[in-house]
C-alpha positions in Angstrom: 204.4 84.3 58.1 204.6 84.0 54.3 207.2 82.0 52.4 207.7 81.8 48.6 204.8 80.0 46.8 205.2 76.3 46.1 203.6 74.1 43.5 201.9 70.8 44.4 200.7 68.4 41.6 197.3 66.9 41.5 198.7 63.5 42.0 200.5 64.5 45.2 197.5 66.1 46.9 196.3 62.8 48.4 199.8 62.1 49.6 199.9 65.5 51.2 196.6 64.8 53.0 197.7 61.4 54.1 200.8 62.9 55.7 198.6 65.5 57.3 196.3 62.8 58.7 199.1 61.6 60.9 198.7 64.7 63.1 195.3 66.0 62.2 191.7 64.8 61.7 191.4 66.1 58.1 188.1 67.4 56.6 187.8 67.9 52.9 185.2 69.6 50.6 183.5 67.2 48.2 180.8 67.7 45.6 178.0 65.2 44.7 175.7 66.4 42.1 174.7 70.0 43.1 175.6 69.5 46.8 178.9 70.7 48.3 179.8 69.7 51.8 182.6 68.6 54.1 183.5 65.1 55.1 186.3 63.4 56.8 189.2 62.6 54.5 189.6 59.0 53.2 192.7 58.3 51.1 191.8 58.3 47.4 188.7 60.4 48.0 188.2 63.1 45.2 188.7 66.6 46.6 186.9 69.6 45.1 189.1 72.5 46.1 188.2 75.0 43.4 184.4 74.8 43.9 182.5 77.6 45.6 181.8 77.5 49.4 180.2 74.5 51.0 176.6 74.6 52.3 177.6 74.3 55.9 179.7 77.2 57.3 183.1 77.0 58.9 181.7 77.9 62.3 180.2 74.4 62.5 183.6 73.0 63.3 184.4 75.6 66.0 181.2 75.8 67.9 179.1 72.6 67.7 175.3 72.8 67.2 175.1 71.0 70.6 178.0 70.4 73.0 178.7 69.9 76.7 180.6 72.9 78.0 180.9 71.8 81.7 180.3 68.8 83.9 179.2 69.3 87.5 179.9 73.1 87.0 183.6 72.9 87.9 185.5 72.3 84.8 185.4 72.7 81.0 185.1 69.6 78.9 187.8 69.6 76.2 187.1 67.9 72.9 188.8 64.5 72.4 191.0 63.2 69.6 193.4 64.9 67.1 193.2 68.5 66.3 191.2 69.3 63.1 192.5 70.4 59.7 189.9 72.0 57.5 190.7 72.0 53.8 189.1 74.3 51.3 187.9 77.2 53.5 186.7 80.1 51.4 187.4 83.8 51.8 183.7 84.4 52.9 184.1 81.9 55.7 187.4 83.4 56.8 185.7 86.7 57.2 183.0 84.9 59.2 185.8 83.7 61.5 186.7 87.3 62.3 183.2 87.8 63.8 183.4 84.4 65.7 186.8 85.4 67.0 185.5 88.8 68.2 182.6 87.1 70.1 184.3 84.0 71.5 188.0 84.9 71.8 187.6 88.1 73.8 189.8 90.0 71.4 190.4 93.7 71.9 188.6 93.4 75.3 185.3 92.6 73.6 184.2 90.1 76.2 185.4 87.2 78.4 187.0 84.6 76.2 185.4 81.2 75.8 188.1 78.7 76.8 186.6 75.9 74.6 186.6 78.1 71.5 190.0 79.6 72.2 191.6 76.1 72.6 189.9 74.7 69.6 190.6 77.7 67.4 194.3 77.7 68.4 194.7 74.0 67.5 192.7 74.0 64.3 194.6 74.2 61.0 192.8 76.3 58.4 193.8 75.4 54.8 192.0 77.9 52.6 191.5 77.8 48.8 190.5 80.1 46.0 187.1 80.0 44.4 187.6 78.9 40.8 183.9 79.6 40.1 181.0 81.1 41.9 177.3 80.5 42.6 174.5 82.7 41.4 174.0 83.7 45.1 177.6 84.9 45.7 178.0 88.6 46.2 181.1 88.7 48.5 182.8 91.5 46.6 180.1 94.0 47.6 181.1 93.4 51.2 184.8 93.9 50.5 185.6 90.2 50.3 187.5 88.9 47.3 186.8 85.4 46.0 190.3 84.4 47.0 191.6 84.3 50.6 193.8 87.2 51.7 194.1 86.7 55.4 193.1 84.6 58.4 194.4 81.3 57.1 197.3 79.0 57.8 197.8 77.7 54.2 196.1 78.6 51.0 195.7 76.5 47.8 195.0 78.1 44.5 193.7 75.6 42.0 195.6 75.4 38.7 195.0 73.2 35.6 197.3 70.4 36.8 197.9 71.2 40.4 197.9 73.8 43.1 199.9 76.9 44.0 200.5 76.7 47.8 201.1 79.7 50.1 201.4 80.1 53.8 199.7 82.7 56.0 201.0 81.8 59.5 203.8 80.2 61.4 201.6 77.1 61.9 201.1 76.8 58.2 204.8 77.3 57.5 205.6 74.4 59.9 203.2 72.1 58.1 204.6 73.0 54.7 208.2 72.5 55.8 207.3 68.9 56.7 206.0 68.3 53.2 208.8 69.8 51.1 209.5 66.4 49.4 206.1 66.8 47.6 206.5 70.4 46.7 208.6 72.4 44.1 209.0 76.2 43.8 206.1 77.8 41.9 207.1 79.3 38.5 206.1 82.6 37.0 203.7 80.6 34.7 202.0 79.2 37.8 201.6 82.7 39.3 200.2 84.1 36.0 197.7 81.2 35.8 196.6 81.8 39.3 196.1 85.5 38.7 194.2 84.9 35.5 191.8 82.5 37.3 191.3 84.9 40.2 190.4 87.7 37.8 187.9 85.4 35.9 186.2 84.4 39.1 186.1 88.0 40.4 184.5 89.1 37.1 181.8 86.4 37.6 181.0 87.6 41.1 180.7 91.2 39.8 178.3 90.0 37.1 176.2 88.5 39.9 176.3 91.8 41.8 175.3 93.9 38.8 172.6 91.4 37.8 171.0 91.6 41.2 171.6 95.3 41.8 173.5 94.7 45.0 174.8 97.9 46.5 178.3 98.2 47.7 179.1 98.3 51.4 180.1 102.0 51.1 176.3 102.7 50.9 175.4 100.7 54.0 176.3 103.2 56.7 173.2 104.3 58.5 170.7 102.3 56.4 169.2 100.5 59.3 168.7 103.6 61.4 167.3 105.5 58.5 164.8 102.7 57.7 164.0 101.6 61.3 160.3 102.4 60.9 160.1 101.4 57.2 157.4 99.1 55.8 160.2 97.1 54.1 160.5 94.9 57.2 156.8 93.9 57.2 156.8 93.4 53.5 159.8 91.0 53.6 158.6 89.2 56.7 155.2 88.2 55.2 156.6 85.1 53.6 159.0 84.1 56.5 158.2 80.8 58.1 160.4 81.4 61.2 162.5 78.3 60.6 165.8 80.0 61.6 167.7 78.6 58.7 169.2 82.0 57.7 170.9 82.3 61.1 172.0 78.6 61.5 173.8 78.5 58.2 175.2 82.0 58.4 179.0 82.0 58.9 178.8 85.0 61.3 175.7 84.3 63.4 176.8 83.0 66.8 173.9 83.2 69.3 173.5 80.2 71.7 171.4 79.0 74.6 172.8 77.4 77.8 170.8 74.8 79.7 171.4 72.2 82.4 170.8 68.5 82.2 171.3 65.9 84.9 171.0 62.2 85.6 171.3 60.2 88.8 175.1 60.6 88.9 176.0 64.0 87.5 174.9 67.3 86.0 176.1 68.9 82.8 175.7 72.3 81.2 175.1 72.2 77.5 175.3 74.9 74.8 173.1 74.8 71.7 172.8 77.1 68.7 170.0 79.6 69.0 168.4 82.0 66.5 167.2 85.6 66.9 164.5 84.9 64.3 162.6 82.6 66.7 159.9 84.1 68.8 161.1 82.6 72.1 164.6 84.1 71.6 164.0 87.5 73.2 161.1 86.4 75.5 161.8 87.2 79.2 160.3 86.0 82.5 156.6 86.8 82.7 156.2 86.4 78.9 157.3 89.9 77.8 158.9 90.1 74.4 160.5 93.2 73.0 160.4 91.6 69.5 157.1 89.9 69.5 156.4 90.4 65.8 158.3 88.5 63.1 159.1 91.6 61.2 160.8 93.0 64.3 163.0 90.0 64.5 163.9 90.3 60.8 164.8 93.9 61.4 166.9 92.9 64.4 168.9 90.4 62.3 169.8 93.1 59.8 170.5 95.6 62.6 173.0 93.3 64.2 174.8 92.7 60.9 174.8 96.2 59.4 174.6 98.5 62.4 175.7 96.8 65.6 178.9 95.1 64.4 180.2 98.0 62.4 179.9 100.1 65.6 181.5 97.6 68.0 184.0 95.7 65.8 184.4 97.9 62.7 183.2 95.2 60.3 179.9 94.3 58.6 178.7 90.9 59.9 177.8 89.7 56.4 180.2 88.0 54.1 178.2 87.9 50.9 178.3 84.1 50.8 174.6 83.8 49.9 173.9 80.8 52.1 170.8 82.5 53.6 169.4 83.0 50.1 170.0 79.4 49.2 168.5 78.0 52.4 165.5 80.2 52.8 162.3 78.3 52.0 160.4 81.7 51.7 163.0 83.0 49.2 163.8 86.1 51.2 166.8 87.5 49.4 169.3 89.6 51.5 170.5 91.3 48.3 166.9 92.5 47.5 166.5 93.8 51.1 169.8 95.7 51.0 168.9 97.2 47.6 165.5 98.4 49.0 167.1 99.8 52.2 169.7 101.8 50.2 167.3 103.0 47.5 164.9 104.2 50.2 167.4 106.9 51.2 169.5 107.6 48.1 
């Protein structure tokens, strides 16, 4: 549910977060040198809302890299403490949440819902924010994602010169804002114009990235995996891969996990850990058989999942154009280059 936009001054942002901390465990984006990451809010801490996306994806809050999902196989183990409020989520991560929701929430009859995820997702407050700049690796607009959030958030902050334009995207967000009206004032037409100008400037920067790196638009992606299934492109690109799994771990849409059991003298627990389809053991079955024994096969499978499987089962490409895999890859495998090759091979 949307209400009329409000204005929040720079000086009142910390007060807003302090009030929010009474009900939520608040995480904020910060920047130190060239690093952007989340940390728990401490009153007085500088907040970098207008910066591009953080290095870690939003999924890191919703499915932990390692967590206990059951004890003695008879009950789920809910997380303890206050619900979480995540400040500064970017549009690329909000698209990533669509994939995570499809997999873990059982939406549209996709699968059996994960009760831990469903509960945590329901209780988490998503406070998004516009990108006031972009990284060289950003190409979100080629995947139909604008650099400012349009959906899937509770509240959105647009950075202005001396404050923020605040909008709501859900009843939960509206409820939070209504408790903070003493800090807010109605947004003016000048505020709206400033926001729109900043959005247009950032969008232009992203488009410059796309043109500079010859990134094709998603309208050209249909069928490119099937058409290139036997292509030498996969082997060419996989030659430098070191099989570290970084591309999948930091991807906002990747979601594969491994379950294993652990026990001590008193009890037994089932744990879930993140897994990666780029690792050789991922697809290995009993007896040692492996349908994707070669590294290039696993690279192809990663692209097939994002650009063939998910469009078919969920109607959405499982790539957000965030560029994290480009930044994190020690072998400098660039998803933009691979997509360009795949499209050019069948123009």
